[in-house]
Structure formats: C-alpha cells, structure tokens
C-alpha positions in Angstrom: 88.4 101.7 126.4 90.8 99.9 128.4 92.3 96.6 127.4 90.5 93.2 127.3 91.4 89.7 126.0 88.3 87.7 125.2 88.9 83.9 124.4 86.1 82.2 123.5 85.6 78.5 122.4 83.0 77.1 120.1 81.2 80.2 120.0 82.0 80.6 124.6 83.3 82.5 125.9 85.9 81.2 129.1 87.0 82.9 131.7 91.0 84.0 132.0 92.3 83.9 135.9 95.2 87.3 135.6 98.4 85.3 134.9 96.4 83.5 131.7 95.3 87.4 131.2 98.5 89.0 131.0 100.4 86.2 129.0 98.0 86.5 126.1 98.0 90.1 125.9 101.4 90.3 126.6 102.5 87.9 123.8 100.4 88.8 121.2 100.9 92.4 121.7 104.6 91.5 121.3 104.1 89.5 118.3 102.0 92.3 116.5 104.5 95.1 117.7 107.1 93.4 115.8 105.2 93.9 112.7 105.5 97.0 110.2 102.4 98.9 109.9 100.4 97.6 113.1 100.9 101.1 115.1 97.5 103.1 116.1 95.7 99.4 115.7 92.5 99.6 118.4 91.1 96.1 118.2 93.1 92.7 116.9 91.1 89.6 115.6 92.5 86.5 115.8 90.4 83.6 115.1 92.2 79.6 115.1 90.0 77.0 113.2 90.8 73.4 113.9 90.4 70.7 110.9 89.7 68.0 113.2 88.7 67.1 116.6 91.3 67.5 119.9 93.5 64.8 121.1 91.5 64.5 124.2 94.8 61.9 125.8 97.3 65.0 125.0 
C-alpha cells in the first residue's frame, strides 16, 4: 500500500493538489513521530467535528 491522504468535508472527498497533499502528509507524520508508541502504525484517522458553522467571512 502506498502513502495516501484523503480529506473529506461532510463526507465528500476533496481533491488535493500535490503541494497540499505533501503539507498534510508531512505535517501529520512529523507530529505523530514525536509521540511514543506509534511506530509500526499503518493507518491514521483524524476526525474534526465543528460545533457551530464556520464564519463565511473569515
């Protein structure tokens, strides 16, 4: 299995350009590698739920 980054907004997968793909992959990998007991991990799932609507002007 090759590396992959999948981002879904409200269940819909969004396309990532190569630059954004690399940013997400490397940032998350870097954060995880600083933690104990994550060596050998094959799959990481991160879920963020917003409690309120995002302000469209920000």
